[in-house]
C-alpha positions as CSV (number, residue, x, y, z in Angstrom):
1,K,13.5,-17.4,-12.6
2,M,15.9,-15.5,-10.6
3,G,15.0,-16.4,-7.1
4,F,17.0,-13.7,-5.4
5,I,14.7,-11.0,-6.8
6,L,11.4,-12.7,-5.9
7,P,9.7,-11.3,-2.8
8,I,9.5,-13.3,0.4
9,V,6.2,-13.1,2.4
10,Q,6.8,-11.2,5.7
11,A,5.1,-12.2,8.9
12,D,2.8,-9.2,9.0
13,H,1.6,-9.9,5.5
14,A,1.0,-13.7,5.8
15,P,-0.8,-15.5,4.5
16,Y,-0.8,-13.8,1.0
17,H,-2.5,-15.5,-1.9
18,G,-1.8,-18.9,-0.4
19,Y,1.8,-18.2,0.5
20,A,2.8,-18.5,4.1
21,E,5.3,-16.4,6.1
22,G,8.8,-17.0,4.7
23,D,7.6,-18.3,1.3
24,R,9.2,-17.0,-1.8
25,I,6.5,-15.9,-4.2
26,G,7.2,-17.6,-7.5
27,D,4.1,-16.6,-9.5
28,H,4.8,-13.4,-11.3
29,D,1.3,-12.0,-10.9
30,H,1.3,-12.6,-7.2
31,A,4.8,-11.3,-6.8
32,L,3.9,-8.1,-8.5
33,S,0.7,-7.8,-6.5
34,Y,2.6,-8.3,-3.3
35,I,5.1,-5.6,-4.1
36,M,2.3,-3.2,-5.2
37,D,0.4,-3.9,-2.0
38,H,3.2,-3.7,0.5
39,Y,6.3,-2.1,-1.0
40,S,5.0,0.3,-3.7
41,E,7.8,2.7,-2.8
42,V,10.2,0.5,-4.8
43,L,8.1,1.2,-8.0
44,P,8.5,4.9,-8.6
45,S,6.2,5.1,-11.5
46,F,3.5,3.3,-9.5
47,R,4.1,5.1,-6.3
48,G,3.5,8.5,-7.9
49,I,0.1,8.0,-9.4
50,E,-3.3,8.8,-7.9
51,P,-5.1,6.1,-5.8
52,E,-7.8,5.5,-8.4
53,D,-5.1,5.0,-11.1
54,K,-3.2,2.6,-8.7
55,R,-6.4,0.5,-8.3
56,A,-6.7,0.3,-12.1
57,V,-3.1,-0.7,-12.6
58,Q,-3.3,-3.3,-9.9
59,F,-6.6,-4.7,-11.4
60,T,-5.1,-5.0,-14.8
61,Q,-1.7,-6.4,-13.8
62,C,-2.6,-8.5,-10.8
63,N,-6.2,-9.6,-10.8
64,L,-7.2,-10.5,-14.4
65,C,-4.8,-13.5,-15.0
66,F,-5.6,-13.2,-18.7
67,N,-3.2,-15.0,-21.0
68,H,-2.9,-13.0,-24.2
69,G,-0.7,-15.8,-25.7
70,W,-3.4,-18.4,-25.3
71,F,-6.0,-16.0,-26.7
72,V,-4.2,-14.9,-29.9
73,Q,-2.9,-18.4,-30.7
74,A,-6.1,-20.2,-29.8
75,E,-4.1,-22.5,-27.4
76,A,-6.9,-23.0,-24.9
77,P,-10.7,-23.3,-24.9
78,P,-12.7,-20.1,-24.1
79,G,-13.5,-21.3,-20.6
80,A,-9.8,-21.6,-19.7
81,I,-9.1,-18.2,-21.2
82,F,-12.0,-16.2,-19.8
83,T,-13.1,-17.8,-16.5
84,T,-10.7,-15.9,-14.2
85,F,-11.2,-12.7,-16.2
86,R,-15.0,-13.0,-15.9
87,E,-14.8,-13.7,-12.2
88,A,-12.6,-10.7,-11.6
89,L,-14.9,-8.5,-13.5
90,I,-18.1,-9.7,-11.9
91,R,-17.3,-10.8,-8.4
92,D,-14.2,-9.0,-7.3
93,H,-14.6,-5.5,-8.8
94,R,-18.2,-4.9,-9.8
95,S,-18.6,-1.7,-7.8
96,E,-15.2,-0.3,-8.6
97,L,-14.7,-1.3,-12.2
98,S,-14.9,1.1,-15.1
99,Q,-14.6,0.6,-18.9
100,Q,-11.3,2.4,-18.7
101,D,-9.9,-0.3,-16.4
102,V,-10.6,-3.0,-19.0
103,A,-9.4,-0.8,-21.9
104,L,-6.2,-0.1,-20.0
105,Y,-5.5,-3.9,-20.0
106,F,-6.2,-4.4,-23.7
């Protein structure tokens, strides 16, 4: 990883997904989520879309934690592959989720 491009949690955003103020976010899902949440202006294609579409993109890119490699290569049992995906669908986004959101991911 190229540490100099990884975001550092700012004081007014801390804590963030378990990262404290001053921590460099090494997990790519959390790093992207942090940028989308707090600095979307640096992502022109994301910045310019409607709020509903932003929510769908953030859901698919930051919340699902689904590993396609594990799935297509049968590298992990179903529980390891689908647990976080299921939790995100049921607990985190039940009222906001549409079939389009899941289809966007796959």
